[in-house]
C-alpha positions as CSV (number, residue, x, y, z in Angstrom):
1,M,0.0,0.0,0.0
2,K,1.3,3.5,-0.9
3,I,0.0,6.3,1.3
4,K,-1.6,9.1,-0.8
5,L,-1.6,12.6,0.6
6,R,-4.8,14.7,0.6
7,S,-5.4,18.3,1.6
8,N,-8.2,19.3,4.0
9,S,-11.2,20.3,1.8
10,R,-12.1,23.1,4.3
11,I,-8.8,24.9,3.7
12,I,-9.0,28.3,1.9
13,F,-6.1,28.9,-0.5
14,R,-5.5,32.3,-2.1
15,E,-2.8,33.6,-4.5
16,E,-1.1,36.9,-3.4
17,E,1.6,38.2,-5.7
18,D,4.5,35.7,-5.5
19,V,3.2,33.6,-2.6
20,G,0.2,31.5,-1.7
21,V,-1.7,31.8,1.5
22,L,-3.5,28.9,3.3
23,F,-6.1,29.6,6.0
24,N,-7.7,26.9,8.2
25,P,-11.1,28.2,9.4
26,D,-11.3,25.5,12.1
27,N,-8.3,26.7,14.1
28,G,-7.3,30.0,12.5
29,S,-3.9,28.7,11.3
30,V,-2.3,30.6,8.4
31,S,0.6,29.4,6.2
32,V,2.5,31.4,3.6
33,L,3.8,29.3,0.7
34,N,6.7,30.0,-1.7
35,E,6.8,28.6,-5.2
36,T,7.9,25.2,-4.0
37,G,5.2,25.1,-1.3
38,K,2.5,26.1,-3.8
39,F,3.8,23.3,-6.2
40,I,3.5,20.7,-3.4
41,W,0.1,22.0,-2.3
42,S,-1.3,21.7,-5.8
43,R,-0.5,18.0,-5.7
44,L,-2.1,17.1,-2.4
45,G,-5.4,16.0,-4.0
46,G,-5.3,12.4,-2.8
47,E,-4.0,11.0,-6.0
48,L,-0.2,11.1,-5.5
49,T,2.0,9.4,-2.9
50,R,5.0,11.0,-1.2
51,E,7.3,9.3,-3.7
52,D,5.3,10.6,-6.6
53,I,5.4,14.2,-5.4
54,V,9.1,14.1,-4.5
55,E,9.9,12.8,-8.0
56,E,7.9,15.7,-9.6
57,L,9.7,18.1,-7.3
58,L,13.1,16.9,-8.5
59,A,12.0,17.3,-12.1
60,E,10.5,20.8,-11.6
61,F,13.1,22.3,-9.2
62,E,16.8,22.0,-8.7
63,N,17.7,19.4,-6.1
64,P,19.6,21.0,-3.1
65,A,23.3,20.4,-3.2
66,D,23.0,18.2,-0.1
67,G,20.3,16.1,-1.7
68,T,17.7,16.7,1.0
69,A,14.7,17.2,-1.2
70,G,12.9,14.3,0.4
71,E,13.7,15.4,3.9
72,D,12.6,19.0,3.2
73,F,9.3,17.7,1.8
74,D,8.7,15.6,5.0
75,I,9.3,18.7,7.1
76,F,6.9,20.8,5.0
77,V,4.2,18.1,5.1
78,K,4.7,17.7,8.9
79,D,4.1,21.5,9.4
80,L,1.0,21.3,7.2
81,G,-0.3,18.3,9.1
82,Q,0.3,19.9,12.5
83,S,-1.6,23.0,11.4
84,G,-4.6,21.0,10.3
85,F,-4.1,21.6,6.5
86,L,-4.1,17.8,5.7
87,E,-7.0,15.4,6.1
88,N,-4.9,12.2,6.5
89,Y,-2.3,13.4,9.0
90,F,-2.2,12.9,12.7
91,G,-0.1,14.6,15.3
92,P,3.5,15.6,15.6
93,S,4.8,12.1,16.4
94,L,6.4,10.1,13.7
95,V,5.5,6.8,15.3
96,P,3.0,5.7,18.1
97,A,4.2,5.9,21.7
98,S,3.0,2.4,22.5
99,V,3.0,-0.7,20.2
100,C,1.7,-4.2,20.6
101,F,4.4,-6.0,18.5
102,G,3.5,-9.4,17.2
103,I,6.7,-11.1,16.3
104,T,5.5,-14.6,15.5
105,S,2.2,-16.4,14.6
106,K,3.6,-19.6,16.0
107,C,2.4,-20.9,19.4
108,N,2.9,-24.1,21.4
109,L,-0.8,-24.0,22.5
110,N,-4.1,-23.9,20.6
111,C,-6.6,-21.8,22.6
112,R,-10.2,-21.7,21.5
113,H,-10.5,-18.0,22.4
114,C,-7.2,-16.8,20.8
115,L,-7.7,-13.5,19.1
116,N,-4.6,-13.8,16.9
117,R,-4.8,-17.4,15.7
118,D,-5.8,-18.5,12.2
119,L,-6.5,-15.0,10.9
120,P,-8.1,-14.9,7.5
121,G,-5.9,-13.6,4.7
122,S,-2.7,-13.6,6.9
123,G,0.6,-13.9,5.1
124,P,4.0,-15.2,6.1
125,D,5.6,-13.8,9.2
126,M,8.2,-11.1,8.9
127,D,11.7,-12.5,8.9
128,I,14.4,-11.4,11.3
129,R,15.8,-8.8,8.9
130,E,12.3,-7.2,8.5
131,L,11.7,-7.4,12.3
132,T,15.0,-5.7,13.0
133,G,14.1,-2.9,10.5
134,V,10.8,-2.3,12.2
135,I,12.5,-2.2,15.7
136,G,14.8,0.5,14.3
137,Q,11.9,2.5,13.0
138,M,10.2,2.4,16.4
139,G,13.4,3.1,18.4
140,E,14.6,6.0,16.2
141,G,11.0,7.4,15.9
142,G,10.5,7.6,19.7
143,T,8.3,4.6,20.6
144,K,8.3,4.4,24.4
145,N,6.4,1.2,25.3
146,L,6.5,-2.1,23.5
147,S,4.4,-5.2,24.3
148,L,5.8,-8.4,22.7
149,F,2.9,-10.4,21.3
150,G,2.5,-13.6,19.3
151,G,1.4,-16.3,18.9
152,E,3.7,-17.1,21.7
153,P,6.7,-14.7,21.5
154,L,9.1,-17.3,22.9
155,C,8.3,-19.6,20.0
156,H,10.3,-17.3,17.7
157,P,13.7,-19.0,17.1
158,D,15.4,-15.5,17.2
159,F,13.5,-14.3,20.3
160,K,16.7,-13.4,22.2
161,Q,18.1,-11.5,19.2
162,I,14.9,-9.5,18.9
163,V,14.9,-8.5,22.5
164,E,18.6,-7.5,22.3
165,E,17.8,-5.3,19.3
166,I,15.0,-3.6,21.3
167,N,17.5,-3.1,24.2
168,K,19.5,-0.8,22.0
169,Y,16.8,1.9,22.4
170,P,15.1,3.5,25.5
171,I,12.0,1.4,25.1
172,N,10.1,-0.2,28.0
173,I,9.3,-3.9,27.2
174,S,6.6,-6.1,28.5
175,L,5.9,-9.7,27.5
176,N,2.5,-11.2,26.7
177,T,3.0,-14.9,27.2
178,N,1.3,-18.2,28.2
179,A,4.4,-18.7,30.4
180,S,4.6,-22.4,29.6
181,L,8.1,-22.1,28.0
182,I,9.6,-20.1,30.8
183,D,11.9,-21.8,33.3
184,S,14.4,-20.3,35.8
185,P,17.2,-19.7,33.3
186,A,14.8,-18.1,30.8
187,A,13.3,-15.9,33.6
188,R,16.8,-14.7,34.6
189,W,17.6,-13.9,31.0
190,L,14.3,-11.9,30.6
191,K,14.9,-9.8,33.7
192,A,18.5,-9.2,32.7
193,H,17.3,-7.8,29.3
194,K,14.9,-5.2,30.7
195,I,11.8,-7.3,30.7
196,S,10.6,-6.6,34.3
197,G,6.9,-7.5,33.8
198,A,4.7,-9.9,31.9
199,V,1.0,-10.3,31.1
200,V,0.3,-14.0,31.5
201,S,-2.7,-15.8,30.0
202,F,-4.4,-17.5,33.0
203,D,-7.8,-19.1,32.4
204,G,-8.6,-21.6,35.2
205,S,-7.8,-22.7,38.8
206,S,-7.3,-26.3,37.7
207,A,-6.0,-28.5,34.9
208,A,-9.5,-29.6,34.1
209,I,-10.5,-26.0,33.2
210,M,-7.3,-24.5,31.8
211,D,-6.2,-27.5,29.9
212,G,-9.7,-27.7,28.4
213,M,-9.3,-24.2,27.0
214,R,-5.6,-24.2,26.1
215,G,-4.3,-27.8,25.7
216,K,-3.1,-30.6,27.8
217,G,-0.4,-29.7,30.4
218,S,-0.8,-25.9,30.0
219,F,-2.0,-25.5,33.6
220,E,1.1,-27.0,35.3
221,K,3.5,-25.3,32.8
222,C,1.8,-21.9,33.3
223,L,2.2,-22.1,37.1
224,A,5.8,-23.2,36.8
225,G,6.5,-20.3,34.4
226,V,4.8,-17.8,36.8
227,G,6.9,-19.1,39.6
228,A,10.1,-18.8,37.7
229,M,9.4,-15.2,36.8
230,R,8.3,-14.3,40.3
231,S,11.6,-15.7,41.7
232,E,13.4,-13.1,39.6
233,G,11.2,-10.3,41.0
234,M,9.2,-9.8,37.8
235,S,5.7,-8.2,38.0
236,I,3.0,-10.6,36.7
237,L,-0.5,-9.5,35.5
238,L,-2.7,-12.6,35.2
239,S,-5.0,-12.0,32.3
240,V,-8.3,-14.0,32.3
241,T,-10.7,-14.3,29.4
242,L,-14.1,-15.2,30.8
243,T,-16.1,-17.8,28.8
244,K,-18.8,-20.3,29.4
245,L,-15.9,-22.7,30.3
246,N,-14.6,-20.8,33.3
247,Y,-16.9,-17.9,34.4
248,E,-17.9,-19.7,37.5
249,D,-14.3,-20.2,38.5
250,V,-13.4,-16.5,39.1
251,R,-12.9,-16.6,42.9
252,A,-10.8,-19.8,42.7
253,M,-8.7,-18.2,40.0
254,A,-8.1,-15.1,42.1
255,L,-7.1,-17.2,45.2
256,L,-4.7,-19.4,43.2
257,G,-3.3,-16.4,41.3
258,R,-2.5,-14.6,44.5
259,K,-1.0,-17.7,46.0
260,A,1.2,-18.2,42.8
261,G,2.6,-14.7,43.2
262,G,0.6,-12.7,40.6
263,S,0.8,-9.0,41.1
264,A,-2.8,-8.5,39.9
265,I,-5.5,-10.4,38.0
266,R,-7.7,-9.0,35.2
267,F,-11.0,-10.4,34.0
268,N,-11.9,-9.5,30.4
269,H,-14.5,-10.3,27.7
270,V,-13.9,-12.5,24.7
271,F,-12.9,-10.5,21.6
272,F,-14.0,-12.1,18.4
273,G,-11.1,-12.7,16.0
274,G,-9.0,-15.6,15.0
275,N,-10.0,-18.8,16.8
276,A,-12.6,-17.0,19.0
277,A,-14.7,-16.2,15.9
278,C,-15.0,-19.9,15.2
279,F,-16.0,-20.9,18.7
280,A,-18.3,-17.9,19.5
281,K,-21.4,-19.9,20.5
282,E,-19.6,-22.1,22.9
283,L,-17.5,-19.3,24.4
284,Y,-19.7,-16.2,24.6
285,L,-21.7,-15.6,27.8
286,S,-25.4,-15.1,27.7
287,P,-26.8,-11.9,29.3
288,E,-27.8,-14.0,32.4
289,E,-24.3,-15.6,32.6
290,E,-22.6,-12.2,32.1
291,D,-24.6,-10.7,34.9
292,R,-23.5,-13.4,37.3
293,A,-19.9,-13.0,36.1
294,I,-20.1,-9.2,36.6
295,G,-21.4,-9.7,40.2
296,A,-18.7,-12.2,40.9
297,V,-15.9,-9.9,39.7
298,W,-17.3,-7.0,41.7
299,R,-17.4,-9.1,44.8
300,L,-13.8,-10.1,44.2
301,R,-12.8,-6.4,43.9
302,E,-14.4,-5.7,47.3
303,E,-12.7,-8.8,48.8
304,F,-9.2,-8.6,47.1
305,G,-9.0,-4.8,46.5
306,D,-6.5,-3.7,43.9
307,F,-5.3,-7.3,43.3
308,V,-8.4,-7.3,40.9
309,D,-7.1,-5.0,38.2
310,S,-9.2,-1.9,37.7
311,D,-8.9,-2.2,33.9
312,S,-10.9,-5.4,34.0
313,S,-13.7,-5.1,31.4
314,Y,-16.1,-6.9,33.7
315,L,-15.7,-4.0,36.2
316,S,-16.5,-1.3,33.6
317,Q,-19.4,-3.4,32.2
318,K,-21.3,-3.0,35.5
319,E,-20.8,0.7,35.4
320,K,-22.1,0.8,31.8
321,L,-25.1,-1.2,32.7
322,E,-25.9,1.3,35.4
323,R,-25.6,4.2,33.0
324,V,-28.0,2.5,30.6
325,K,-30.8,3.3,33.1
326,S,-30.3,7.0,32.8
327,Y,-29.1,7.2,29.2
328,K,-31.3,9.1,26.8
329,P,-31.3,6.9,23.6
330,E,-30.9,8.4,20.1
331,R,-33.4,7.9,17.3
332,D,-31.5,9.3,14.3
333,R,-27.8,8.8,14.8
334,I,-25.2,7.7,17.3
335,V,-21.8,9.3,17.6
336,V,-19.0,7.0,18.8
337,W,-16.0,9.1,19.9
338,P,-12.4,7.9,19.3
339,C,-10.6,5.8,21.9
340,G,-6.9,4.9,22.3
341,A,-6.8,3.0,19.0
342,A,-4.7,4.9,16.5
343,N,-4.3,7.6,19.2
344,G,-1.0,7.0,20.8
345,K,-1.0,3.3,20.2
346,C,-1.3,0.6,17.5
347,A,-0.6,-3.0,16.9
348,I,1.7,-4.8,14.5
349,R,0.8,-8.3,13.3
350,P,3.5,-10.9,12.7
351,D,2.9,-10.7,8.9
352,G,3.6,-7.0,8.9
353,W,0.1,-5.6,8.9
354,V,-0.4,-2.6,11.2
355,T,-3.8,-2.3,13.0
356,P,-5.3,0.4,15.2
357,C,-5.0,-1.8,18.3
358,E,-4.5,-5.4,19.4
359,I,-8.2,-6.0,19.6
360,M,-8.9,-5.2,16.0
361,W,-6.4,-7.7,14.7
362,D,-8.0,-7.9,11.2
363,V,-8.5,-4.1,10.5
364,K,-5.6,-3.5,8.2
365,C,-4.0,0.0,7.9
366,G,-0.9,-0.8,5.9
367,N,1.9,-3.4,5.7
368,L,5.4,-2.8,6.9
369,K,6.7,-4.9,4.1
370,N,5.7,-2.1,1.7
371,D,5.6,1.1,3.8
372,T,7.3,2.6,6.8
373,L,5.6,2.6,10.2
374,S,5.8,6.4,10.2
375,D,3.9,6.7,6.9
376,I,1.2,4.2,8.0
377,W,0.8,5.9,11.4
378,R,0.5,9.4,10.0
379,F,-1.2,8.9,6.6
380,S,-3.2,5.7,6.5
381,E,-6.8,6.4,5.7
382,V,-7.9,3.7,8.1
383,M,-5.8,5.1,10.9
384,N,-7.2,8.5,10.4
385,Q,-10.8,7.2,10.3
386,F,-10.2,6.0,13.9
387,R,-9.2,9.5,14.9
388,K,-12.5,11.0,14.0
389,P,-16.0,10.4,15.5
390,L,-17.8,7.5,14.0
391,E,-21.4,8.4,13.0
392,I,-23.9,5.5,12.9
393,D,-27.1,6.3,10.9
394,L,-30.0,4.6,12.7
395,K,-32.0,4.6,9.5
396,D,-30.0,1.6,8.6
397,M,-30.6,0.0,12.1
398,P,-34.3,0.7,12.9
399,E,-34.3,-1.9,15.6
400,C,-31.8,0.2,17.6
401,K,-33.8,3.4,17.5
402,G,-34.7,4.5,21.0
403,C,-33.0,1.5,22.7
404,S,-31.3,2.3,26.0
405,Y,-28.8,-0.4,25.3
406,Q,-27.2,1.9,22.7
407,Y,-24.9,3.0,25.5
408,L,-23.7,-0.5,26.1
409,C,-23.4,-1.5,22.5
410,F,-21.8,1.5,21.0
411,I,-20.8,4.4,23.3
412,G,-17.2,4.0,24.1
413,H,-17.0,0.8,22.0
414,R,-15.4,2.0,18.9
415,C,-14.1,-1.5,18.2
416,Y,-17.6,-3.2,18.2
417,P,-18.4,-2.4,14.6
418,Y,-15.0,-3.9,13.6
419,Y,-14.2,-6.9,15.6
420,N,-17.5,-8.7,15.6
421,P,-18.0,-11.0,12.6
422,G,-20.4,-9.3,10.2
423,G,-19.8,-5.9,11.9
424,L,-22.8,-3.8,12.7
425,A,-25.0,-6.0,10.6
426,N,-24.5,-8.9,13.0
427,K,-25.6,-7.5,16.3
428,G,-26.8,-10.8,17.6
429,L,-23.4,-11.5,19.1
430,Y,-23.6,-8.5,21.5
431,C,-27.2,-7.2,21.5
432,R,-28.5,-8.1,24.9
433,L,-32.1,-7.9,23.8
434,K,-31.6,-10.3,21.0
435,M,-29.5,-12.6,23.1
436,R,-32.2,-12.7,25.8
437,S,-34.9,-13.5,23.3
438,V,-32.9,-16.3,21.8
439,G,-32.2,-17.7,25.3
440,S,-35.9,-17.7,26.2
441,E,-37.0,-19.7,23.1
């Protein structure tokens, strides 16, 4: 994919003697353009890429003696973007501050609820040369926080080389892992290479439950891995995905997690991508089951305090259900405001595709095998869509007009229209009214 640059249609342009003047009525910004600037502005109609315009610049004007035409162009475009003169430009940063970095699609387990497994249309993983190049782009661009994703990151044959490459830059590293491949030597190596914390997939208080979700032997190996990391003083966030298979096990999981040395435990919903989309019916909780799970997690919060992580989606879900009671539903359109996706963070799949966040693993913004992370981050049309409010016309969804559950289904849930199979058209997976009616049949 080649990123095409497009000027903001609201900008007013006027010729004055030898210069051009741009005025942004939204923020009052004014920019005065010389001949080169006017030439570039005339080519920002959404048809040409950066490479196209730089090539035309070199043909029209004399290239500076130091050969910096491309760099000068980038600075000029950055100034235009920061002043709001471009539609497909975001912020002063060249790269996102936080990245979920998928380094391999390989995994030693086969979890039914895995978001990143068996993605449709996925290509071959990036090789070590390509991964090293991406790390350089993040490090030199200013990325601050990096979460190593998979698959299982430790399944990558060059895992240590990848971490050592990241260590060349001032980047904070966290590890998302099933912990089953981590023993004492591995834990010591991780801690010695600036990985002081890990998010560990943890889905049951017994082998009967966890092995049923993740594969035989995963329970004992997970506990051993957690123990090895804790012995090195690493911080462990136990991440639980609640499904029909384990939602009645929440207190036992919290008790075991604390005993095993977890720093905190988080209870989240299933996100439908990868394997999870294939097993939706046997995983997704009914409204009645979800209500029981919400109550159980809130009681745990009262009992265990901050050990139950405040970012648990089952905690926020109760608050949203309470707000439904006072929410004034819309009848014409719903406006969904941007979230963290594409605003400070993004995700990178093992095959090079960049997505707005780790939940929307199949929303493709551009591929690092073809474009730089900076270009995708700043100029991708998909990225920039996520930076604007999403307007949902209820004429196309008459059954949602006046429904108080609009707040639960859409407000603050920018990802719902993207990660559910079928998008907005397939609301049966998350519409509580539909789900209750199906359950009562």
